[in-house]
N, C-alpha and C positions, 0 to 999 in steps of 0.2 A: 606462885608469886615471884615477881621479879620487876625491876625497873622497866618502864615502858621505853622502847627504842624510839618511839614517836610520841612524846608526852604532850599531845595536843588533841582536841576534838577532831573527829574525822570530817565533820561538816559544819557549816554555818547556816543561819536562816537564809542568807542570800544564795548560797550554793544550792540549797534545797530548791529554791524557786527556779534556779537555772536548770536543775534536773527535771523539774516538772515541765518547764517550757520545752525541753528536748523531747519529752514524751508526748506533750500536746502537739508539737509540730509533726512528729512521726505519725500520730493518729490522723491529723488533718490531711497529711499527704496521702496516707493509705486509703482514707475514706472519701476524700473530697469535701468533707464537712467544713463549713466556715467556723462553726462554734461547736464545742463538745461539752459534755457534762463532767463534773468532778465530784468525787466522794472523799471525805477526809475523816479519819477516826483518831481521836486523841492527838498525838503529835502530828498527825496528818491534817489537823485543823489549821495550824499556822501555815503549813505547806500549801494546802489548797486555798485557804482563805486569803493569805497574803498574796499568793499568785493571782487570784481573781481580782483583788484590788488593783494590782499593777497591770494586768492584762485582760481586763473585762471584755475587750473586743473579741477574745478567743473563747469565751466561756458562755455557755447557754444557761445552765442551771447548776446549782450546787446543793449537795446534802452533806451536812456536818454532824457527826455523832460524837458527843463529848469532846468538842474541840478545845484544845488548850488555848488560853487567851489571858492576857494581862493588859488592861487598858493603859497602864502606866509604865509599860516596858520601855526601856531606852531606845532611842532611834539609832544609836551607833553601837558597835560591838564594845564590850568591856576591855579595859587595858590588859587584864589577865583572864585567860580562858577558865571557865568553871571546872573543866575536866582535865586530867593529866594523862589521859590515854585515849586512843581513837575510838574504842568501843566500850560499852557497858555490858555486863553479863548478869544472868540470873540462872540459878539452878531451879529444879522443880519445886523444892520446898519454899524457896523465896517467892517464886511466881505465884504459887497457890496461896501463900500467906497474904500477898497483896490482894488477891481476889476475896479471901475470907473476911477481910476487914469490912467489906460491904455486903456480906451475905446476912440478911436480917429476916428474910421471909421464908416460911415453910415452902418446900418444893420450888425454890427459886430456880434451880437448875437440875438436870438429870446428872447424877454422880458419874455415870459412865462417860460423859462428855470430856471429863478432865484428862483421861487417858488419851483420847483422840486428839485433843488440843495439843497436849505436850508432845506426843509422837509426831504430829504434823509439823510443829515448830522445829523439831530436831531434823526432820527430813529436809527442811529448807536450808539447813546449814550443816552439811555433813562433817565439816571440820570441827566446829564447836561441839557437835554431837559426840565426839571422841575425847573431849576434855573431861577427865574424871568420869562421873556418871552421866555426863552430858549437860551442856548449858545452852542457853540461847543468847545471841548477841544482838545489840542494836547500836547504831552509830551514836557516839557522843556528839553533842551539838553546842555551838556557841549561839545562844538565842538573843535576838534583839529585833526591833522594828515592827513586830506584829502588835500594834497598840491602837489606841483610839484614833490617832491621827491617820494611820493607814486604813483602819476599818471604815472611816468616813468616805473613803474612795471606793469601797466595795458596793457595787450597785446591782449585781446579778441577783436573780430570784434565788432565795436560799431557804432551805428547810433544816432546822436544827433540832436534834434529839439530845436528851440527857436523862440518865436514870436518877430518880430522886434519892437513891442511896449512894451515889457516886462520891467517893472520897478522894479521887485522884484529880478529877476536874469537877469542881463544885458547881452545882446547878446555878448558883448566883453569878459565877463567872460566865456561863453561857448566856444568862439573861443580860449581862453587861454587853456581850457581843451583839445580841439581838438588838439592844438599844442603840449601839454605836454604828452598826452598818447603815448605809444610806439606801438600801434596797427598798423599792416600793412594794415588792412582793416578798414577804418573809413570814415564816411560821416557826414558832417555838413549841416543842412538845416535851413535856416532862413525864416520864414513864414510871408508874408506881412499881415498887419492888424490883427496881432495876439498878444494877451496879455499872461500873465502867466496862463490864464485859457482857453486856446484854446480847451481843452477837452469839454468845454461847449459852444463853439462858432461855427460860420459857417464853420470854417476850420477843424473841428474835424476829418472829413473823411480822410484828408491827413495823420493825425497821425495813424489812424486805418489801412489804406491800406498800408502806408509806413512801419509800424511795421510788418504787415503780410508778406510783400515781403522780408523784412530783415531776419525774422526768417525762412522763407521757403527756400530762395535761396541766402541770403547774399548780396542782392543788393537793392538799392533805385533808382528808375527811371533809371534802367539799370547800375548803377554805384556802385562800391564797394570801391571807394576811391576818394572823391571830396568834395569841398566846393560849396554848391548849395543854391539857393533861389527859393521860390515859390511865385507867385503872388496871387492876391485875387481869381483868377479862378483856382488855383492849377497848373498853368503852371510852369514847373521847368526849370531853366537856371543856368548858372555859377554864383556863388556869386560875386558881385561887391561891394567893399567898397565905402561908400558915402564920 
């Protein structure tokens, strides 16, 4: 512990969109594609979602999993940044405790996956891996602009997933986004016994196969416009509010 030499967030919402655009332009140049597909998970939701709203001419289809969204977020950055350091950190105990808050179902995940997930994260950041027993870092961000006003400019076909147990991005926030985007083709899927970390849980294949179908033919379970739910066996039906 010590005072931060750079006591500010590393990124802003707008700088993230600029980063996405640099990646998109690189891929377009390498492939010759006019439009490309985007995927966003959690904080990747504002990145991919806001970017698509601003640059829809470069985006073919989008998949958003548990995308962060606040329809009343301010249009402009706050006077004071929310974070006083460039990155946020988490140790293994803290990271797993976040996951545990949304583990409510029997056999929701294979216990052995946790070791794989944590070690893979450490391998991606060999510097932070040597801090104490090892931590993972993520950029601190000044967030603004990803709200209902911008969402109404989002017109690309979009498939949205969220776990019904997610406590980090609440399902109702994703339903807000579903309602606010102007896409003609849009599908919402709420997955039973799924947390914010479905990518590591038993239901992960639903994300994989659903995303593949969406990118190849613009449908999920044969639909290009619906609110759906999937049970623990992957059976899809019309979404029903509880």
